N, C-alpha and C positions, 0 to 999 in steps of 0.2 A: 319607332314608326315615324315616317316622314310627316311633317306638319304642313299640309296644303294651305292652311289659313294664311301663313306668311306670304306664300307664293301668290295666292289669290289677291291679297291686299296690294302687293307690288304690281301685279298685272293690271288690276283695276285702277290704281293710281296712275300708272304709266300710260295706259291706252284708253282709259275711261274719260267720259265727259259728264258734266252735270246735267241731270234730267230731273224734272219735277214729277212727283206722283201726286196728282190732284185727287183728293179723296171724295168719293161720292157716298162714303159710308161713315163710320164712327171715328176713325182716326184722323189726325190733322195732316195737312199737306206736308210733304217733305222733299228735300233735295238729296239725291243720292248720286254716286258715281256709277256709270254704266258704260259698257262697251257696245256701241251702236253698230248695227250691221243691216245693210239693205242689199239684197241680192236679186238679180233678175234671172228668172228661169224661163227657158224655151223648151217646149215639149213638142216633138214632131212624131206623129203616128200615122204613117202612110201618107195620105193626101191632106189630112187634117192636122192642124197644129194649134198651139196656144202658148201664151206666155203669161207670166205672173211675176209679181214682185213680193218677196218675202222679207219683211222687216222684223227685226228682233233686237232686244237688248240683253246682254249678259251681265248679271250682277251677282254679288255674293248672296248665298242663301240666307244669311243674317239680314241683309237688306230686303230680301224677298218676303220676310216674315211680316204678315199683316196686310200685304198687297192682295186685293181681291179683283175679280173680273169686272166689278162695277167701277173701279178706279180709272182715271184717265192719265196717260203719260204725255208730258210735254217735253219733246226733244227736238232740238234744232228748229225751234219756233213753229213746230207742227204738233197738232193734237192727234193722239192715237188711242184707240180702244185696246183693251187687253183681251186677246183671243184665247191664250193658254199660258199657264205657268208650268214650266217643265224643270224639275230638278235634274241637274247634269251629273251629280255626284261630286265628291271631294270638295263640298262647300260652295259650289256655284250653281246658279239657276239661270234658265233662259226664259224670257217672256216674249211670246209671239205677239206682234202688234198688227192692228188693222186700222183702216181709216176711221176716224172719229165721226160718228153720225148722231151725236147727242145735241144738247142745247147749243145755241149760238156761241161761237168762239169767244165773243166779248164777255160772256158769262163765265167762261172757264179759264181763259188766259189771265195770267196775273196782271 
C-alpha cells in the first residue's frame, strides 16, 4: 500500500509556511507548517450577487491533533478564528478560518 505520510511531509515542507496555533485551551502554543489558501468567490444569482473570501490552511492530520475551535491561528501576521476542522483523508486536514473577533490583538500576538 502507498504511504501518503511521506508525500504529505514533502508537500507540506515544500509549499507550507510557519503558522502559530495560539491555544485558548489546555495545550501550549505551537508552530506548525501549513499550506495557506485564500480564495475569493463570486456568486451571481439573477440580479442579486455576492462575494466572499474563504481562507483555509491545510496541515497533516498529525498536526491537527489537539487543535480545537477555541484556538487562534496566526498566519501572515493576521489572526484567524477556527471555523471548522475537516479531515481530507490520506493523512491531511483542512482548517477553515474566519476573522478573529476575540481579545485585542496585543493580547494574542506573540
